[in-house]
C-alpha positions as CSV (number, residue, x, y, z in Angstrom):
1,M,82.3,76.3,242.8
2,G,81.3,78.4,245.6
3,G,83.9,77.0,247.9
4,S,86.6,77.7,245.3
5,K,85.1,81.3,244.9
6,D,85.0,82.0,248.7
7,F,88.6,80.8,248.9
8,L,89.8,83.1,246.2
9,L,87.8,86.1,247.7
10,R,89.5,85.3,251.2
11,L,92.8,85.1,249.7
12,L,92.6,88.4,247.9
13,C,91.1,90.0,251.2
14,A,94.1,88.5,253.2
15,I,96.6,89.9,250.4
16,A,95.0,93.2,250.4
17,L,94.9,93.6,254.4
18,V,98.6,92.4,254.8
19,W,99.6,94.8,252.0
20,A,97.8,97.7,253.3
21,V,99.3,97.1,256.8
22,I,102.7,97.2,255.4
23,I,101.9,100.5,253.4
24,G,100.3,101.8,256.3
25,R,103.2,101.3,258.4
26,E,105.4,103.1,256.0
27,L,103.0,105.7,255.0
28,H,103.2,107.9,258.2
29,K,106.9,108.8,257.5
30,E,106.1,109.8,254.0
31,V,103.0,111.8,254.9
32,Q,105.0,113.6,257.5
33,A,107.8,114.6,255.3
34,R,105.6,115.9,252.7
35,Q,103.5,118.1,255.3
36,L,106.7,119.5,256.5
37,R,107.7,120.4,252.9
38,N,104.5,122.1,252.1
39,P,101.9,122.3,255.0
40,D,99.6,124.6,253.0
41,A,99.1,122.5,250.1
42,Y,99.1,119.1,251.5
43,P,96.4,117.1,253.5
44,Q,96.6,117.2,257.3
45,Y,95.8,114.5,259.8
46,E,93.4,116.8,261.5
47,D,91.3,116.7,258.3
48,L,90.3,113.1,259.3
49,W,88.3,114.4,262.3
50,T,85.7,115.2,259.5
51,A,85.8,111.7,258.1
52,L,85.2,110.5,261.6
53,G,82.4,112.6,262.2
54,A,80.9,111.3,258.9
55,F,81.6,107.8,259.9
56,V,79.6,108.2,263.2
57,G,76.9,110.2,261.4
58,M,76.4,107.7,258.6
59,L,76.4,104.7,260.8
60,I,73.8,106.1,263.2
61,A,71.8,107.4,260.3
62,Q,71.6,103.8,258.6
63,L,70.7,102.0,261.8
64,L,68.0,104.7,262.5
65,F,66.6,104.5,258.9
66,R,65.9,100.9,258.9
67,P,63.2,100.7,261.6
68,L,61.8,104.2,260.4
69,F,61.5,103.1,256.7
70,S,60.6,99.4,257.4
71,S,56.8,99.7,257.4
72,F,57.0,101.4,254.0
73,A,59.3,98.5,252.8
74,R,56.9,96.0,253.9
75,A,54.1,97.9,252.0
76,M,56.4,97.8,248.9
77,I,57.2,94.1,249.0
78,P,54.2,91.7,249.6
79,K,55.5,88.4,251.3
80,K,55.5,85.4,248.8
81,A,54.6,81.9,250.2
82,R,58.1,80.5,249.2
83,W,59.9,82.9,251.5
84,S,60.5,82.1,255.1
85,N,60.2,84.9,257.8
86,Q,63.8,85.2,257.9
87,V,64.3,85.6,254.0
88,Y,61.3,88.1,254.0
89,G,62.8,90.1,257.0
90,A,66.2,90.2,255.1
91,K,64.4,91.5,251.9
92,V,62.7,94.3,253.9
93,E,66.0,95.0,255.6
94,R,67.6,95.1,252.2
95,C,65.1,97.4,250.7
96,C,65.6,99.8,253.6
97,D,69.2,100.0,253.1
98,S,68.9,100.2,249.5
99,V,66.7,103.3,249.8
100,F,69.2,105.0,252.0
101,K,72.2,104.1,249.8
102,C,70.4,105.1,246.7
103,C,69.7,108.5,248.1
104,Y,73.2,108.8,249.4
105,Y,74.9,108.0,246.1
106,A,72.4,110.3,244.1
107,A,73.4,113.2,246.5
108,M,77.2,112.4,246.6
109,T,77.2,112.1,242.6
110,T,75.4,115.3,242.2
111,W,77.9,117.0,244.5
112,S,80.9,115.4,243.0
113,F,79.9,116.3,239.5
114,A,79.1,120.0,240.5
115,I,82.9,120.2,242.0
116,L,84.5,118.3,239.0
117,R,82.9,119.2,235.8
118,Q,85.1,122.4,235.4
119,E,88.3,120.7,236.6
120,P,91.1,120.0,234.1
121,W,91.5,116.3,235.2
122,T,87.9,115.4,234.5
123,P,87.6,113.7,231.1
124,S,84.9,114.1,228.7
125,V,83.7,110.7,229.4
126,L,82.6,111.9,232.9
127,G,81.1,115.0,231.7
128,G,84.3,117.3,231.9
129,G,86.4,118.7,229.3
130,G,90.0,117.8,230.4
131,S,92.2,114.9,230.7
132,T,93.2,112.3,233.3
133,R,96.9,113.1,232.8
134,F,96.3,116.3,234.9
135,C,95.8,114.0,237.8
136,W,99.7,113.8,238.1
137,T,100.7,117.4,237.1
138,D,100.6,120.8,238.6
139,G,103.5,119.8,241.1
140,Y,102.1,116.5,242.4
141,P,102.0,115.4,245.2
142,F,101.6,119.1,246.3
143,Q,98.3,119.9,244.4
144,A,96.0,122.2,246.0
145,A,92.4,121.0,246.5
146,S,89.5,123.1,247.1
147,V,87.6,123.2,250.5
148,D,84.4,121.7,248.8
149,L,86.5,118.9,247.2
150,R,88.0,118.1,250.5
151,R,84.8,118.0,252.2
152,F,83.3,115.7,249.6
153,Y,86.3,113.4,249.8
154,L,86.3,113.1,253.8
155,T,82.6,112.5,253.8
156,A,83.3,109.6,251.1
157,V,85.9,108.3,253.6
158,G,83.6,108.3,256.4
159,Y,80.9,106.8,254.6
160,H,83.0,103.9,253.4
161,L,84.2,103.2,257.0
162,S,80.5,103.0,257.9
163,E,79.8,100.4,255.3
164,V,82.6,98.1,256.8
165,A,81.0,98.6,260.2
166,M,77.5,97.8,259.0
167,L,78.8,94.6,257.3
168,L,80.2,93.4,260.5
169,L,77.4,94.3,262.6
170,E,74.6,92.7,260.6
171,V,73.8,89.0,260.1
172,R,76.2,87.4,257.6
173,H,74.6,87.2,254.1
174,P,75.9,84.9,251.2
175,D,77.7,87.6,249.5
176,F,79.6,88.4,252.8
177,W,83.0,87.8,251.4
178,E,82.6,89.6,248.0
179,M,81.4,92.6,250.1
180,M,84.3,92.3,252.6
181,L,86.8,92.2,249.8
182,H,85.3,95.3,248.1
183,H,84.9,97.3,251.4
184,T,88.4,96.3,252.5
185,V,89.9,97.6,249.1
186,S,87.6,100.6,248.8
187,C,88.6,101.8,252.4
188,T,92.2,101.5,252.2
189,L,92.1,103.2,248.6
190,V,90.0,106.2,250.0
191,V,92.3,106.6,253.1
192,F,95.5,106.1,251.5
193,S,94.6,108.3,248.5
194,Y,93.7,111.1,250.9
195,G,97.0,110.8,252.8
196,L,99.1,110.5,249.8
197,N,97.0,113.2,248.0
198,Y,95.8,111.1,245.2
199,I,92.7,113.2,245.5
200,R,92.2,114.0,241.8
201,L,92.3,110.5,240.6
202,G,90.1,109.5,243.6
203,S,87.5,112.0,243.0
204,L,86.9,110.5,239.6
205,V,86.8,106.9,241.0
206,L,84.2,108.1,243.5
207,L,82.3,109.9,240.8
208,L,81.9,107.0,238.5
209,H,81.3,104.4,241.2
210,G,78.7,106.8,242.7
211,A,76.9,107.3,239.3
212,T,76.7,103.4,238.9
213,D,75.6,102.8,242.5
214,V,72.6,105.0,242.1
215,F,71.2,102.4,239.6
216,I,72.5,99.4,241.5
217,Y,70.5,100.5,244.7
218,F,67.5,101.6,242.9
219,S,67.3,98.0,241.3
220,K,67.6,96.5,244.7
221,V,64.9,98.8,246.0
222,V,62.3,97.5,243.4
223,V,63.5,94.0,242.6
224,D,61.0,92.3,245.1
225,T,58.0,94.6,244.3
226,P,55.3,93.6,241.9
227,H,55.9,96.4,239.5
228,I,57.4,94.6,236.6
229,R,57.8,97.7,234.3
230,V,59.8,99.6,237.1
231,I,61.8,96.3,237.5
232,A,62.4,96.1,233.9
233,F,63.4,99.8,233.6
234,S,65.7,99.6,236.5
235,Y,67.4,96.5,235.2
236,F,68.3,97.9,231.7
237,S,69.4,101.2,233.1
238,L,71.6,99.4,235.5
239,I,73.0,97.3,232.7
240,V,73.9,100.4,230.5
241,A,75.3,102.4,233.5
242,Y,77.4,99.6,234.8
243,A,78.8,98.8,231.1
244,Y,79.5,102.4,230.6
245,F,81.1,103.4,233.9
246,R,82.8,100.3,235.4
247,I,83.5,98.2,232.3
248,Y,84.5,100.8,230.0
249,V,85.6,104.2,231.7
250,F,87.1,102.5,234.7
251,P,89.7,100.4,233.1
252,V,90.2,102.5,230.1
253,Y,90.5,106.1,231.5
254,I,91.1,105.5,235.3
255,M,93.1,102.5,235.6
256,H,95.3,103.6,232.5
257,S,95.9,106.8,234.4
258,A,97.1,105.2,237.5
259,W,99.1,102.4,235.7
260,V,100.6,104.6,232.8
261,E,100.1,108.2,233.1
262,S,101.1,108.4,236.7
263,V,104.8,107.2,235.8
264,A,104.9,109.3,232.9
265,E,104.0,112.3,234.6
266,A,105.0,112.0,238.3
267,G,107.6,109.1,238.2
268,S,109.0,108.0,241.4
269,Q,106.6,110.5,243.2
270,V,103.7,108.1,243.2
271,Y,104.2,106.5,246.5
272,G,102.3,103.3,247.0
273,W,102.0,102.7,243.1
274,G,102.0,99.1,243.5
275,Y,99.2,98.7,246.0
276,L,97.1,101.5,244.2
277,N,97.1,99.5,241.1
278,F,96.6,96.1,242.7
279,A,93.5,97.7,244.6
280,L,92.1,98.9,241.2
281,C,92.6,95.6,239.7
282,V,90.7,94.0,242.5
283,L,87.8,96.3,241.8
284,L,87.8,95.6,238.1
285,L,87.8,91.7,239.0
286,L,84.8,92.4,241.1
287,H,83.0,94.6,238.7
288,M,83.5,91.9,235.8
289,Y,82.0,89.3,238.2
290,W,79.2,91.4,239.2
291,F,78.3,92.4,235.7
292,G,78.1,88.7,234.8
293,L,75.5,88.3,237.6
294,I,73.6,91.3,236.3
295,I,73.5,89.6,233.0
296,K,72.4,86.4,234.5
297,I,69.6,88.0,236.3
298,G,68.0,88.6,232.9
299,F,68.5,85.0,231.8
300,H,67.0,83.9,235.1
301,Y,64.0,86.1,234.6
302,R,63.4,84.9,231.1
303,Q,63.5,81.2,232.2
304,T,61.3,81.5,235.5
305,G,59.5,84.9,235.0
306,Q,60.8,85.9,238.7
307,A,63.0,89.1,239.3
308,R,65.9,88.0,241.7
309,D,69.0,89.7,243.0
310,L,71.5,86.9,242.5
311,Q,74.4,89.0,244.1
312,S,72.9,89.1,247.5
313,N,71.0,85.7,246.9
314,L,69.1,85.9,250.2
315,S,66.9,83.2,249.4
316,S,69.8,80.8,249.8
317,M,69.8,81.7,253.5
318,D,66.9,79.1,253.8
319,M,69.2,76.4,252.3
320,A,71.9,77.4,254.5
321,D,69.7,76.9,257.7
322,K,68.4,73.5,256.4
323,K,71.9,72.2,256.2
324,K,72.7,73.4,259.6
325,T,69.5,71.9,261.0
326,S,69.5,68.6,259.2
């Protein structure tokens, strides 16, 4: 089962990379033509310096946060006899990373909601009063975006690029290919969506994913602690948030807008429509798989009395080492 899953993940990752390269080679001409047509209303390449700065800043911040917070993480997570030093170290490291990411997503979600709540393209299911149809109106692709919205978006671009760098720099965990596929699709989406001015739809995707990630990383912070009530609260909060944002809102509103409303409102102006929808479908596939694991965590706890992050599955690192040394 594990082998076939990894094969599928690698295949999807390869398809995403090859398709993204093809789109990227053609993208420059399209973006240049649009910039010449309306330079005041269209994103410029110079904007990406902000994303590069965010990338460097986020990467350094994450690498520095680990040693700074590790003593607190060790105090939060008492070592269990069944954990090897390698597994315990990985759990401490995950706690440090999860605290950083939980704070990042809480700040970004608050920032994005403050920007988007009054915008006409933010639907009521995300706290607004508009419709996703407006992602494709108002002269798309030459829709004006506020300075604050562009700063938020470029910060998100930089952060997603730093996530790829962190994944490649750290020791490979059992969920490596899942995260590589996710980061490949996410990075290409945020970069292409900025260049092609999908900023309205992209901002909604970032808002709903960020809102869910707050609960995801909070649960990862507390999963190895002895505080059972906090773990239970984080688990049920995560189920509700994940089911609402990623299983309901994402396909019903966001994917429907990218698939149907984009064609109805903008027609042939939606450059890269095929890759956009492929990438969103891949994200939904990962959402469904991870939601299944979240539900499985509850059954695992009921049977064993042990809280465990089955997505990262760090304890399986011991099994992999035993196979190598046997």
